[in-house]
C-alpha positions as CSV (number, residue, x, y, z in Angstrom):
1,X,-149.6,-187.8,72.2
2,X,-152.4,-185.4,71.6
3,X,-152.3,-184.3,75.2
4,X,-148.6,-183.7,75.0
5,X,-149.0,-181.7,71.7
6,X,-151.7,-179.6,73.4
7,X,-149.4,-178.9,76.3
8,X,-146.6,-177.9,74.0
9,X,-148.9,-175.6,72.0
10,X,-150.1,-174.1,75.3
11,X,-146.4,-173.6,76.4
12,X,-145.5,-171.9,73.1
13,X,-148.6,-169.7,73.4
14,X,-147.7,-168.8,76.9
15,X,-144.1,-167.9,75.9
16,X,-145.4,-165.7,73.0
17,X,-147.9,-164.0,75.3
18,X,-145.2,-163.5,77.9
19,X,-142.9,-161.9,75.3
20,X,-145.8,-159.6,74.1
21,X,-146.6,-158.6,77.6
22,X,-142.9,-157.8,78.3
23,X,-142.8,-155.7,75.1
24,X,-145.9,-153.8,76.2
25,X,-144.4,-153.3,79.7
26,X,-141.2,-151.9,78.1
27,X,-143.2,-149.6,75.9
28,X,-145.3,-148.4,78.8
29,X,-142.1,-148.0,80.9
30,X,-140.6,-145.8,78.2
31,X,-143.7,-143.6,78.1
32,X,-143.7,-143.4,81.9
33,X,-140.1,-142.2,81.8
34,X,-140.9,-139.4,79.4
35,X,-143.9,-138.5,81.5
36,X,-141.6,-138.3,84.5
37,X,-139.3,-136.0,82.6
38,X,-142.1,-133.7,81.6
39,X,-143.3,-133.7,85.2
40,X,-139.9,-132.2,86.2
41,X,-139.7,-129.6,83.5
42,X,-143.4,-128.8,83.0
43,X,-145.3,-129.3,79.7
44,X,-144.7,-125.7,78.5
45,X,-140.9,-125.7,78.6
46,X,-140.3,-128.3,75.9
47,X,-142.9,-126.5,73.6
48,X,-141.3,-123.1,73.9
49,X,-137.7,-124.5,73.7
50,X,-138.6,-126.3,70.5
51,X,-140.2,-123.3,68.9
52,X,-137.4,-121.1,70.2
53,X,-134.7,-123.3,68.5
54,X,-136.7,-123.6,65.2
55,X,-135.4,-120.3,63.8
56,X,-131.8,-121.6,63.9
57,X,-132.7,-124.4,61.4
58,X,-134.8,-121.9,59.3
59,X,-132.0,-119.3,58.9
60,X,-129.2,-121.9,58.4
61,X,-130.9,-123.6,55.6
62,X,-132.7,-120.6,54.3
63,X,-129.6,-118.4,54.0
64,X,-128.6,-120.3,50.9
65,X,-132.0,-119.8,49.3
66,X,-132.4,-116.2,50.4
67,X,-129.0,-114.9,49.2
68,X,-129.1,-117.0,46.0
69,X,-132.5,-115.6,45.3
70,X,-131.5,-112.0,45.8
71,X,-127.9,-112.1,44.4
72,X,-128.4,-114.7,41.7
73,X,-125.3,-116.6,42.8
74,X,-125.3,-120.0,44.5
75,X,-121.6,-119.5,45.4
76,X,-122.5,-116.3,47.3
77,X,-125.3,-118.0,49.1
78,X,-123.0,-120.8,50.2
79,X,-120.3,-118.3,51.5
80,X,-122.9,-116.2,53.4
81,X,-124.5,-119.3,54.9
82,X,-121.1,-120.6,56.1
83,X,-120.4,-117.2,57.6
84,X,-123.6,-117.4,59.6
85,X,-122.7,-120.8,60.9
86,X,-119.2,-119.8,61.9
87,X,-120.6,-116.8,63.8
88,X,-122.8,-119.2,65.8
89,X,-119.8,-121.5,66.4
90,X,-117.5,-118.7,67.6
91,X,-120.0,-117.1,69.9
92,X,-121.9,-120.1,71.2
93,X,-119.5,-121.1,73.9
94,X,-119.3,-117.5,75.2
95,X,-123.1,-117.5,75.4
96,X,-122.9,-120.7,77.5
97,X,-120.2,-119.2,79.7
98,X,-122.3,-116.1,80.3
99,X,-125.3,-118.3,81.2
100,X,-123.2,-120.2,83.7
101,X,-122.0,-117.0,85.4
102,X,-125.1,-114.7,85.1
103,X,-127.9,-117.2,84.8
104,X,-129.8,-118.2,81.7
105,X,-132.7,-115.7,82.2
106,X,-130.8,-112.4,81.5
107,X,-128.5,-113.9,78.9
108,X,-131.1,-115.8,76.8
109,X,-133.5,-112.8,77.0
110,X,-130.9,-110.3,75.7
111,X,-129.6,-112.6,73.0
112,X,-133.2,-113.6,71.8
113,X,-134.1,-110.0,71.3
114,X,-130.8,-109.2,69.7
115,X,-131.0,-112.1,67.4
116,X,-134.5,-111.1,66.3
117,X,-133.1,-107.7,65.3
118,X,-130.1,-109.3,63.6
119,X,-132.2,-111.6,61.5
120,X,-134.4,-108.7,60.4
121,X,-131.4,-106.6,59.4
122,X,-129.7,-109.5,57.6
123,X,-132.9,-110.1,55.7
124,X,-133.3,-106.5,54.7
125,X,-129.6,-106.4,53.6
126,X,-130.2,-109.4,51.3
127,X,-133.4,-107.8,49.9
128,X,-131.5,-104.6,49.2
129,X,-128.8,-106.5,47.3
130,X,-125.9,-105.4,49.5
131,X,-122.4,-106.4,48.4
132,X,-121.1,-109.8,49.5
133,X,-118.8,-108.5,52.3
134,X,-121.6,-106.6,53.9
135,X,-123.9,-109.7,53.7
136,X,-121.1,-111.8,55.3
137,X,-120.8,-109.3,58.1
138,X,-124.6,-109.3,58.7
139,X,-124.7,-113.1,58.6
140,X,-121.9,-113.3,61.2
141,X,-123.9,-111.0,63.4
142,X,-127.1,-113.1,62.9
143,X,-125.2,-116.3,63.8
144,X,-123.2,-114.8,66.7
145,X,-126.4,-113.5,68.4
146,X,-128.2,-116.9,68.4
147,X,-129.3,-117.6,72.0
148,X,-128.3,-121.2,71.9
149,X,-131.6,-122.5,73.2
150,X,-131.0,-126.1,72.2
151,X,-127.9,-126.7,74.3
152,X,-129.1,-124.4,77.1
153,X,-132.3,-126.4,77.3
154,X,-130.2,-129.5,78.0
155,X,-128.2,-127.6,80.6
156,X,-131.5,-126.5,82.3
157,X,-133.4,-129.8,82.2
158,X,-130.5,-132.0,83.5
159,X,-130.0,-130.1,86.8
160,X,-133.8,-130.1,87.3
161,X,-133.9,-133.9,87.0
162,X,-130.8,-134.3,89.1
163,X,-132.1,-132.1,91.8
164,X,-135.3,-134.2,92.0
165,X,-133.2,-137.3,92.5
166,X,-133.3,-138.6,88.9
167,X,-130.8,-141.2,87.9
168,X,-128.6,-141.5,84.8
169,X,-131.3,-143.3,82.9
170,X,-133.7,-140.3,83.4
171,X,-130.9,-137.9,82.4
172,X,-130.4,-140.0,79.2
173,X,-134.1,-139.6,78.6
174,X,-133.9,-135.8,78.8
175,X,-131.0,-135.9,76.3
176,X,-133.0,-138.2,74.0
177,X,-136.0,-135.8,74.1
178,X,-133.8,-132.8,73.4
179,X,-132.0,-134.4,70.5
180,X,-135.3,-135.5,69.0
181,X,-136.6,-131.9,69.2
182,X,-133.3,-130.8,67.4
183,X,-134.0,-133.4,64.7
184,X,-137.6,-132.3,64.2
185,X,-136.5,-128.6,64.1
186,X,-134.1,-129.4,61.3
187,X,-136.8,-131.3,59.4
188,X,-139.5,-128.6,59.9
189,X,-137.3,-125.6,59.6
190,X,-136.2,-126.2,56.0
191,X,-139.8,-127.3,55.1
192,X,-141.1,-123.9,56.3
193,X,-138.4,-122.1,54.2
194,X,-139.4,-124.2,51.2
195,X,-143.1,-123.4,51.7
196,X,-142.2,-119.7,52.0
197,X,-140.2,-119.8,48.8
198,X,-143.1,-121.5,47.0
199,X,-145.6,-119.0,48.4
200,X,-143.6,-116.0,47.3
201,X,-140.1,-115.5,48.8
202,X,-137.7,-117.0,51.3
203,X,-137.7,-113.7,53.2
204,X,-141.2,-114.6,54.5
205,X,-139.6,-117.4,56.5
206,X,-137.0,-115.1,57.9
207,X,-139.7,-112.7,59.1
208,X,-141.3,-115.7,60.9
209,X,-138.0,-116.7,62.4
210,X,-137.3,-113.3,63.8
211,X,-140.8,-113.3,65.4
212,X,-140.4,-116.8,66.8
213,X,-137.0,-116.1,68.4
214,X,-138.2,-112.9,70.0
215,X,-141.4,-114.4,71.4
216,X,-140.4,-118.0,72.2
217,X,-136.8,-117.2,73.1
218,X,-138.1,-114.6,75.6
219,X,-140.6,-117.2,76.9
220,X,-137.8,-119.7,77.4
221,X,-135.7,-117.1,79.2
222,X,-138.6,-116.1,81.6
223,X,-139.8,-119.6,82.3
224,X,-139.7,-120.3,86.1
225,X,-137.3,-123.2,85.6
226,X,-134.6,-120.7,84.8
227,X,-134.5,-119.5,88.4
228,X,-134.9,-123.1,89.7
229,X,-131.8,-124.2,87.9
230,X,-129.9,-121.2,89.1
231,X,-130.8,-122.1,92.7
232,X,-129.8,-125.7,92.2
233,X,-126.4,-124.7,90.9
234,X,-125.9,-122.4,93.9
235,X,-126.7,-125.3,96.2
236,X,-124.2,-127.7,94.6
237,X,-121.3,-125.4,93.9
238,X,-118.5,-124.9,96.3
239,X,-117.2,-121.4,96.9
240,X,-114.8,-120.4,94.2
241,X,-111.5,-118.7,94.9
242,X,-111.0,-115.2,93.6
243,X,-109.8,-115.4,90.0
244,X,-110.1,-119.2,90.1
245,X,-111.8,-121.1,87.3
246,X,-112.5,-124.8,87.4
247,X,-110.8,-126.6,84.5
248,X,-112.7,-128.8,82.1
249,X,-111.6,-132.5,82.3
250,X,-109.7,-134.0,79.4
251,X,-112.7,-136.2,78.6
252,X,-114.8,-133.2,77.6
253,X,-112.2,-132.1,75.0
254,X,-112.0,-135.6,73.6
255,X,-115.8,-135.7,73.1
256,X,-115.7,-132.4,71.3
257,X,-113.1,-133.7,68.9
258,X,-115.4,-136.6,68.1
259,X,-118.3,-134.2,67.6
260,X,-116.3,-132.2,65.2
261,X,-115.7,-135.2,63.0
262,X,-119.4,-136.1,63.3
263,X,-120.2,-132.7,61.9
264,X,-117.7,-133.3,59.1
265,X,-119.5,-136.5,58.3
266,X,-122.9,-134.9,58.1
267,X,-121.7,-131.8,56.3
268,X,-120.1,-134.0,53.6
269,X,-123.2,-136.1,53.3
270,X,-125.3,-133.0,52.9
271,X,-123.0,-131.8,50.1
272,X,-123.1,-135.2,48.5
273,X,-126.9,-135.4,48.7
274,X,-127.3,-132.0,47.1
275,X,-124.8,-132.8,44.3
276,X,-126.4,-136.2,43.6
277,X,-129.9,-135.0,43.4
278,X,-128.8,-132.3,41.0
279,X,-126.8,-134.8,38.9
280,X,-130.0,-137.0,38.7
281,X,-132.0,-133.9,37.6
282,X,-134.1,-133.8,40.7
283,X,-132.6,-131.0,42.9
284,X,-136.0,-130.4,44.6
285,X,-135.8,-133.9,46.2
286,X,-132.8,-132.9,48.4
287,X,-135.1,-131.4,51.1
288,X,-137.2,-134.6,51.2
289,X,-134.1,-136.8,51.4
290,X,-132.9,-134.7,54.4
291,X,-136.4,-135.0,55.9
292,X,-136.3,-138.9,55.6
293,X,-132.9,-138.9,57.4
294,X,-134.2,-136.6,60.1
295,X,-137.4,-138.5,60.8
296,X,-135.5,-141.8,61.2
297,X,-133.0,-140.1,63.5
298,X,-135.8,-138.6,65.6
299,X,-137.5,-142.0,66.0
300,X,-134.3,-143.7,67.0
301,X,-133.5,-140.8,69.3
302,X,-136.7,-141.3,71.3
303,X,-136.0,-145.0,71.6
304,X,-132.5,-144.4,73.0
305,X,-134.1,-143.9,76.4
306,X,-134.9,-147.6,76.5
307,X,-131.3,-148.7,76.4
308,X,-130.2,-150.5,79.6
309,X,-127.8,-148.7,81.9
310,X,-125.3,-151.5,81.7
311,X,-124.8,-150.5,78.1
312,X,-122.5,-147.7,79.2
313,X,-121.8,-144.4,77.4
314,X,-118.4,-145.2,76.1
315,X,-119.6,-148.5,74.7
316,X,-122.5,-146.6,73.1
317,X,-120.1,-144.1,71.6
318,X,-117.9,-146.7,70.0
319,X,-120.9,-148.6,68.6
320,X,-122.5,-145.4,67.3
321,X,-119.3,-144.2,65.5
322,X,-118.6,-147.7,64.1
323,X,-122.2,-147.8,62.8
324,X,-121.8,-144.4,61.3
325,X,-118.7,-145.5,59.4
326,X,-120.3,-148.7,58.1
327,X,-123.7,-147.2,57.2
328,X,-122.2,-144.2,55.4
329,X,-120.1,-146.4,53.0
330,X,-123.0,-147.4,50.7
331,X,-123.5,-143.7,49.9
332,X,-120.3,-143.8,47.9
333,X,-121.8,-146.3,45.4
334,X,-125.4,-144.8,45.3
335,X,-126.5,-143.6,41.9
336,X,-130.3,-143.5,41.9
337,X,-133.0,-141.7,43.8
338,X,-134.6,-144.9,45.1
339,X,-131.2,-146.1,46.4
340,X,-130.5,-142.7,47.9
341,X,-133.7,-142.6,49.9
342,X,-133.1,-146.1,51.2
343,X,-129.5,-145.7,52.2
344,X,-130.0,-142.2,53.7
345,X,-133.0,-143.4,55.8
346,X,-131.0,-146.3,57.2
347,X,-128.0,-144.0,57.8
348,X,-130.3,-141.5,59.7
349,X,-130.5,-144.1,62.5
350,X,-126.9,-143.4,63.6
351,X,-127.3,-139.6,63.8
352,X,-129.2,-139.2,67.0
353,X,-127.3,-141.9,69.0
354,X,-124.0,-140.1,68.2
355,X,-125.3,-136.7,69.3
356,X,-127.2,-138.0,72.4
357,X,-124.1,-139.9,73.6
358,X,-121.8,-136.9,72.9
359,X,-124.0,-134.6,75.0
360,X,-124.4,-137.3,77.8
361,X,-120.6,-137.7,78.0
362,X,-120.3,-133.9,78.2
363,X,-122.9,-133.7,81.0
364,X,-121.2,-136.5,83.1
365,X,-117.7,-134.9,82.8
366,X,-118.4,-131.2,83.1
367,X,-118.2,-129.4,86.4
368,X,-121.8,-128.2,87.4
369,X,-120.7,-124.5,87.3
370,X,-119.7,-124.9,83.6
371,X,-122.4,-127.2,82.3
372,X,-124.1,-124.6,80.0
373,X,-120.7,-123.7,78.5
374,X,-119.9,-127.4,78.0
375,X,-123.2,-128.0,76.2
376,X,-122.9,-125.0,74.0
377,X,-119.3,-125.9,73.2
378,X,-120.3,-129.4,72.2
379,X,-123.0,-128.1,69.9
380,X,-120.6,-125.6,68.4
381,X,-118.0,-128.3,67.7
382,X,-120.6,-130.3,65.8
383,X,-122.0,-127.2,63.9
384,X,-118.5,-126.0,63.1
385,X,-117.4,-129.2,61.6
386,X,-120.6,-129.3,59.5
387,X,-120.4,-125.7,58.4
388,X,-116.8,-125.8,57.2
389,X,-117.2,-129.1,55.5
390,X,-120.3,-128.0,53.6
391,X,-118.2,-125.5,51.7
392,X,-115.2,-127.8,51.2
393,X,-117.2,-130.9,50.3
394,X,-119.4,-128.8,47.9
395,X,-116.4,-127.9,45.9
396,X,-115.2,-131.5,46.0
397,X,-118.5,-132.8,44.7
398,X,-118.4,-130.3,41.9
399,X,-115.0,-131.4,40.7
400,X,-115.0,-135.1,41.5
401,X,-118.7,-136.0,41.8
402,X,-121.0,-136.8,44.8
403,X,-119.0,-140.0,45.6
404,X,-116.0,-137.9,46.6
405,X,-118.1,-135.9,49.2
406,X,-119.6,-139.1,50.5
407,X,-116.1,-140.7,50.8
408,X,-114.9,-137.7,52.8
409,X,-117.8,-138.2,55.2
410,X,-117.0,-141.9,55.6
411,X,-113.3,-141.1,56.3
412,X,-114.4,-138.5,59.0
413,X,-116.7,-141.2,60.6
414,X,-113.7,-143.6,60.7
415,X,-111.6,-140.9,62.5
416,X,-114.5,-140.4,65.0
417,X,-114.5,-144.1,65.7
418,X,-110.8,-144.1,66.4
419,X,-111.3,-141.2,68.8
420,X,-114.0,-143.1,70.6
421,X,-111.9,-146.2,70.6
422,X,-108.9,-144.7,72.3
423,X,-110.9,-142.6,74.7
424,X,-110.9,-143.8,78.3
425,X,-113.6,-143.3,80.9
426,X,-112.7,-141.3,84.0
427,X,-113.0,-144.4,86.2
428,X,-109.9,-145.7,84.5
429,X,-107.9,-142.7,85.2
430,X,-109.4,-140.4,87.8
431,X,-112.7,-139.8,89.5
432,X,-115.5,-138.0,87.7
433,X,-116.4,-134.5,88.7
434,X,-120.2,-134.9,88.4
435,X,-122.9,-137.2,89.6
436,X,-123.5,-140.6,88.1
437,X,-121.1,-143.2,86.9
438,X,-120.3,-143.6,83.3
439,X,-120.6,-147.2,82.2
440,X,-117.6,-149.0,80.8
C-alpha cells in the first residue's frame, strides 16, 4: 500500500511538473513570437510609433482641461474636444487613402509637421481666449491634421510580416502589440496632461505634444520600413485599370459598424465614470479609473497573441462583444468608488480583444492596395462613435444620473454583439481577397 501511495504521489507530482513545464513553454513561446515580430520591424519602429501616437491621447483628453481652464466653461471644453475628435474621424480615412496611393513616407511626414503647427496654433488660440467658434475651427484643424500613426503602423507592420512568410498567428501578434501600445498611450497621455496641469497649466502638455508629433512623427515617416512596405505592396498588387478602384468587401463595412458601437460603449462608459466620480465627490479619481481600465486592457491585449488559431476571428468577435455586454451591465448598479474600480478593471479586459479582433478582420478582408485606408477607417469608426457619444452621454448623465450613461453603453454593446452574430465569414459566401484564412 505504501509503495502504491508513493507511486500515486510521484504520478501527481509528475503531472503537476508537466503542467508547469507546459505553462513555461507557452510563456516562452509567446515571448519568442514577440521577439520575431520585433525582428521583422526593428526595435526602433515600435518606440517611435508609440511616441508618435502619444500626442493624440494628450490632446484629446487635454482639450477639455485646456479650454475649460482658459474659458471657464466645462460645456465649451466638451464641445471643442468633440470638434477635435470629429476632425480626426473625418480626415483619417483620407490620410490612409493618400498613404496607400503615395506611400506612407511623404504623407506621414507632411501631416506630422502640419499637425505640430496646428496643435501650437490651437493652444495659442485657447490661451488668448478666442471665441468658441474660432476654437472649434482650430480644434477641427488640429484633429484633421493628425497623421494617424497608430493605424498606419498596423498597415506597415502587417505587410512586413507577411512578406517575411509570417502566418496569421504572427499577424495577430503584431495587432496585439499595436493595440497594447494604443492602450498605454491612452493611459500615459492623460497622465502627462494631469501632471502638466498640476505643475502649472495644461498648455505645457500641448507644447510637448507638438514637439513629439514633429520629431517622432517625422521619425516614423522616414524609417526605412516605409520604403520596404511600399516595395512589398508593389510586388503583390496587380496592375490597375485606368480610373479603376478596387472595392472594399462587405465584411469590412460590417466590422466598421461593430467598431462604431464599441466606440459608443466606451464613450458612454467614459461619461458615466466622470459623472459618478463627481457625484461621489471625487472627480480627481476619474483619471485613475481610466488608467485601471487601460492597464487591464493592455495586459489582456498582449496575451491575445497566445490564443490558438483554431479559435477563429469571427468566434473571437462574438465572444468579445458578448463579454462586453455582460461585463458592462454591473456598471449600471455601481454606486461607490471601490465597486467602480473593481467593475471597471474587470470590464477593461474586453476592450483590447474587441479592438484587436476588429483590426484583424479588417486586415484579412481589405485588398492590399487599400490596407492603410481600411485601418484608418476602422480607427475612425471607433473614435467617431466614442466622440459623439461623449457629448450625448454626458448630457444624459447630467439629467438622469451616471446609470443612464452606463445603460446606453450596455445597449450599444448588445447591438455590437448582434452585428457580430449575424456577420458571416467570407468562406461562407465568397473567397477572401487577402492572404490567410479566417477561422470560423
